Steps between C-alpha positions, in 0.01 A plus 500: 500500500358805325152622552242428233424777258148630467461327164563157660271560796188289547204644308334609827814683612534662160137611504533639854813698399329641193188592700708675767682693230162619367405638845771766472399589143133514596550751784735710286239511223221593744718776646580637152129510411411685820789752473464576129141571396608523133572128488228274361318284754541221243851448639334305778429222259871439456519387862146401600190315378142505620372534758805700629550699179139626494497573875829688494405685181176621667688613812762679290235671285317626813829627646583686178148634462530647851805692376737310725863414416721258689834620628782265590537130432411188685763237571460121516658410833435129505323221310398157627399235254200290590328234294623429147257316275619445142218258412281670244315185398214547748191715453473729200683825569747349740846648452831418662494696829748620758392666824729767638468713811682828447577766756518847343661800667280803425675749732623700200163498324272797521227656292407856426197677362503755218614770746797290619343431839549151646198271488662224706375434852769595756457165672547294181672169578857470371449162323256315284480123520371360171380146457566461129381236258723491196405299193673409177285571196730313259687245710789426489588843352690676784377840376135399525455531875227746605343607831140379513429624852687708752279583799703684758470628854684776674752389761738652750769240411573223256391153611761270651 
C-alpha cells in the first residue's frame, strides 16, 4: 500500500503541513530583513498578519534605527504541530488556525553596530522556542497562511 499524497490528506493534516512549511519561510524572511537594511519592512506582510506583523515591524525598525545589522542565519531545527482549527464560522474575525511550536537554532546569528562591533550578549541562549499561531487569510488557499503571533523564549535546548 502506498502512502497518501499531501493532496489526499485530511484537511487538518494538509493545513498542518502548509503551516509548518510557512514556519521555514517566515524565519528566512525575518532573517533577510534583519541582515539587509535595504529591504522594505513591508516584506513582513507576505508572511505575517497583525498583531505579529506590526510587532515584528516595530522591533525591526528599532534594530535598524540603532544602526544594527544581523549577521548569520537562523535555522529551524524542529516543529511540533499543536491544535488545528479549520472552523471559521464562529465569531467575526475567526480564521482557520494551526498552532506550531518551532525550535530555532540561533548559534550562527549575530548582530553588529555601525562600527562592526558585536551587540549580542556573550551568554545568549543557542535556541529560541516560538509558540506560533498561524492563520489562513483566504482558506483553503495554501499560499494564504500567515503568522499572527510568534512569542518566543530563549532556550538552551529544543523541547523534547
